[in-house]
N, C-alpha and C positions, 0 to 999 in steps of 0.2 A: 399509516396502516403496516401493522406491523409485519413482518417478510414469513413469508411460509418457511417453515423446517426447515423442506430440502434449501433452501433459499437464502439460510442467515446464515452473513461469511462468518461470524466469531460460531455458532456451531460446527460451518465445517473445520473449523479447526481445530475446536476442545473436545467434540464431543468423541466417548458417550457421557465427558463429565456435563457437568453444567454449568453454568455462567455463576452460577452464588457458589458454589463450588471452587470453581476455576479461582476466581475473584480471591473466595476467602482462605482458602490452602496456597495457589500456586503463585497467583499474581506478583512478581516482584521474591518472589521468596523461593523455590522452589523449581527445577526443571523437570519433564515429565515425556515419556515415549511412549508412542499408539502409536500401536500396530494397523494398518491397514483392516486385517483379519477382526478388528473388533469394532469396526467400526463400519460395518457389510453395508447399514442403511443412512448413507450419508454420501452426500456428494462428494468426490474426492476433491483436493484442492489443485491433483496434478491437472484436471480434466480445463485448468486455466490458460494453461500455453501450452503446445506440442513443440518439440522437436525437430519438427518441419516447418513450424512456425520461421522459430527465431532463424535457420538456417535462410527461408525463404528470404526475411529481412537484410540480411548477413550477404547473399547473393546477388541479390536485386538494389546494391548499393542503397539502403534506403535510412543507415545509419552512421553516424559519424561519431567521434572522441566528444564525452567520455561515455556514449551510450553504452559502448566496448572498448573495455581494459579488459587488459593478457595478463595473467600472472602466474611464478613457477614458484613455487617452493617459497613460498611470504615474502616475495619481491613482483613487485608491476615490472612489467615489459616496456621500455622507453618506446611511448608511441612513434616513432618516426619508423620502426618496427616493421608496422602493419596497418599507421596511414598513409595517405597521399595526396595527389591534388587530382587525379582521374585524367592527367594529362591538360586540363585549363588552365586560365591565368588567373583567375577569380580565387583570391586569396581564402574567400569561404570557406570554399571545397576541397582546403588541406588538410583539413581533416576527418575525410570522410574512409570508410575503410576497406581496406582492401582486400577481400574474403580471402582472395589467394596464399597471403599472406599469412592471414590466421591460421587457415586451415593447415598451415605448414607449419607454424609454431606449435600448434593442438599435437603435429603427428609428433614432433619431436619431445612433447610431454608438458608443455603450456596449458594453462586452464584459460579459457576464457568465461568473461565476465561481460553479461550482459543488465547492466543498467538503467535503473527509473524507469521500469516496465510499466509502472503507474501514469507514467506520463503517454505510452507510446503506443503501447499495446490494448484497443479495445476493450477487450475482456476482464484482464489484470487492471483495466482502472476503473472499467465499471465497478471490482467488485473492492477493491483499495476504497473507493469513492463511498460506499454505499459502507467498510467496516471503519472506517473515520469518524462515518457518522456515529456508529453502530456503540463503537467507547469512547467515541470524544476526545480524537486527537489525532493526531496526522499519522498514514500507513506507507511504506513504501516496499515498493517489489524487485529484488534483484533473483537473476539464476547463475548459476554456477556451474559450467561442462566441463570436466573437466577426464582426463585422460586416463588408464588404466596404470595403475601402482606410481599414482601421483596425488599431489595436496596443493592447494591453490595458495593456503594462508596459512602461517605457523600460530601457534598457539596467543591466541588474543584476547580480548573482550569489547563486546560494544557496549556504545553508552545508550542504548535501548533492549527495548526486550523485542523475542522475535521468535516465528516459527518456524521451520525447517520442511518444507514438505520434498519428498522423494515422488519426483515424476516419470526418471529414467535408467536403469541396474541400480547401483546400491551405494554407499559410503559408510566405515567405520568411522565412528566420532568415540570423541572422548570429549570428561566433561571435570571440572575439578572444581573447588571450594575457591567463592570471590575473595580474594585479596583482600576488597572495599567493598564494604555494604552500597550499592547503588551508586556506581562513581558516576562524578558527572566526566565531561568530556578533556579538561582542564585536568581530572585527577589520575586521569589512565592516559592522558601525553605523556606521564612522569611514571608512571607505571615499570615496574620491571617484573617480569614474569618469567626471569630465567632459571630460576630455581624451584619452581610447580612444575615439579613431574608424576606425582603420583596422583589417576583419576578419583574422580567420584566412582564412577562407571566408562566400562566400555560396551558397546553394543555399534549393529549394524544399522541403518535405515532402510529398507525396502523400500518396493515400487508401493505407492500410494499410502505410506507413513508420515506422520508427522513425531514433531522433536521440537519440542517450549524450550527456548534457554532462557531465563530471566537474566535482567541486565546486570552487568557486571561478573557472569562465571564464565571463570576462563574457557577455549573450549577448541580445536578444532577438530579436523575430519580428512581421510585418505582412503580412495580408493583400492580394491582389492588390484594385483596384476593379474588378473582377467576379466574386470569386467568395468566399464568405463561408465559415469556418472553425469545425471542431470538435476539439478533440484534447486526449486525456490524458495528464498528467502522473503518471509513476510518481517516487515520490521514496525514494530510498534512505539510510537514517539507521541507520551501523552503528557501535559504541562505539569510538572511539580511545585509543590509548596516553594517552592525558594524562586519558580519561575512567577508565581501568582505573588509575590511579597516584593517583587522586581518589578512587578506593572502594575504597581498599590504603590510603590515609592515616589512614581510621577506627581501621582494624586493626592501625597501628602502634605505639600504645601499648601492646597488649598482649604486645611481642616487647622480650626485657629490652634486647637490645643496641641498638635504634632509642629508648630511652630514656634512652641513656651519652647525654652530653655531646660535642656536636666542639667544639675549642676552635683559635681559625685563632693559629701564633703569629706575633707581630709580627714578628716578625727574618726569618720564611723567607715569610710567608703559606702555609706550609703546615695543612693540618690536620691534628692529630694528634688519637688514640685507638682504640680494637679494632680497631673498624669500620672495614674499607676499601674501595673504592669494588666491588673483587669479592663480598666479602664483603656486602656489602650487596644487589647485584646477584640472589645467591644467595637469600638471605632472603629478598626480596620476591617472587621466583618460587616460594618456599615456600608461602610465602602464598596465590599464586594458585591453587594447585594442593590446600592446605584450605580454598580458596573454592568450589573448583568453577563450577561454570559460572550458576549461582543469581544470583550479585551481574549480574552480565556479562547475562546473563537479561532482569533486570530493567533494567538501563540500554538493551539494545534496547528491548525493547519500548516505554521512553518513559511519558509523558502520556495512559494510553489508547488510542496511536494503534492499535492491531491490538488490537480486544476479542476475545475467545477467542466461538470458535464454538459457537454453541447448540446445546443438546442437543438428538440429533437427533426424539425422539416429545419433544418440547416440550409448546405447547399445545393439538396436535391431539390427541397422547394423553391430555393429562387433559380436554379435551373428554368422548374417545368411555373415559374409562375406566382408561386402559390404561397400563400401565407393564411395556413387554417386558424380560424375562429371557430366558435360553439355552435356558429350558424351556417357555416358554408355548402348546401349546398351540392350535394353529390346524389350519382345515379349507377346502377349498374351498365355495366357494357359488356360484360362477359360473363353472366348467370348462372352457368353451367360451376364453372371455379368456384363460385363462390358461395354457390351451396355446398362445397365440398369444403371450403373452407372455416372453420371454428369461429374463429374471431366473427368471421363478415354474416353464417349460417344466421340468425337471428332475421336481417336483412333480406333473406331474398324475397321475400315478396312484396318488397316496398318498392315503389316508382321514384322515392326519389326519398332523401333522407339525409339528416345533418350529421358532422362530423360528430356531437353530443350523443349522439342515438350509438355510436359503434362500440364506444366502452365509457356508459354513465361515469362511473364510479373515477375514471384515470382519465381526464383533456389529455395530457402531454401523448397518454402510449394513443388516445385515438386520435391526437393529430400526424404521430409517428406512422400509424397504422396507414392512415388513409395517405400519406407522401406514398408509401411504397406501393399502394393498393393502383393509386392511379399512375406509376411511373411502368406497373407490370402493365397498362393496358386494363386492367381488374373491372376497375371502377372511372368514372371522369365527373368534372368540375359540371354544375351546372351553369351558364352564362346568361344570367337573367338580358332578356330582348330590350 
């Protein structure tokens, strides 16, 4: 089922551009800046995470290194400056983030980087999972909190495409021409950007704005002297053709034609053998067809970048002893509250009903809602005598 427009994760990043125009004109080719004023009817990405939520996770010792890192002018602050063991002898707690230390570093101009929100923040995790399915790749999300008059990173390139979503405050950005078109991580490791100073364009992102930066475009950002900034970077990693060829290389030995020798005639430098370039390309295409989407899906997911969504009836269901199935029988305990809940209004007159009657089109959503309503005492399970 296609997501409703307001719930479409890709549309929330690229509207008012359409999907076809984005991939034809901008994807891996050209950056763009979308002001919030031009997107009044789009659910804004800044609704995914708030500064208060990040502060609560920090203050309640819920995060450990490297879920939080601290950066200053392009250099990482040593983790010993903001990590500790919380007074425990357990070595695993030695990487717990100490909130007072982090705040002190922030007050002296350092930026706080919250990493891997696609793993530990519920709304961001759900959003990134849906976006990963929509684009056929892996999606990661990091949040950057930068004090006034500071910057977290120097001019740099990323080996992935990225969307910058401004959540709080504003930030001045510069983007320059790529030195290498669509670089790999190994190419970026040796890339020298010291002589690249002239930006293509400079602009300031305000709250609700979105900036798309293709892979390989050097960029940097800095806050003004008067205002702090919180932005969310959503990184997209889609398998490349070189990834596909590496995947197929392991299967090539199973094909007789690919086991034949390739001899180069020293007189003409011509390659001889039964398998020519056209036939080789056709064989590779056949191999891709036999592999199906499985290997590509595994490449797209990467090393646990997008964890699977948890079962909807998880821990609460275990505590309540409820393992919902479509034929689990339920009844109302609080018909008054049920009548005003749109999810249950159509069942208010029923004495007994089954889980699949809650939402016949979505069994998982029905099970999740049943768990919540049982926990809140609105409905109860009918126990057969």
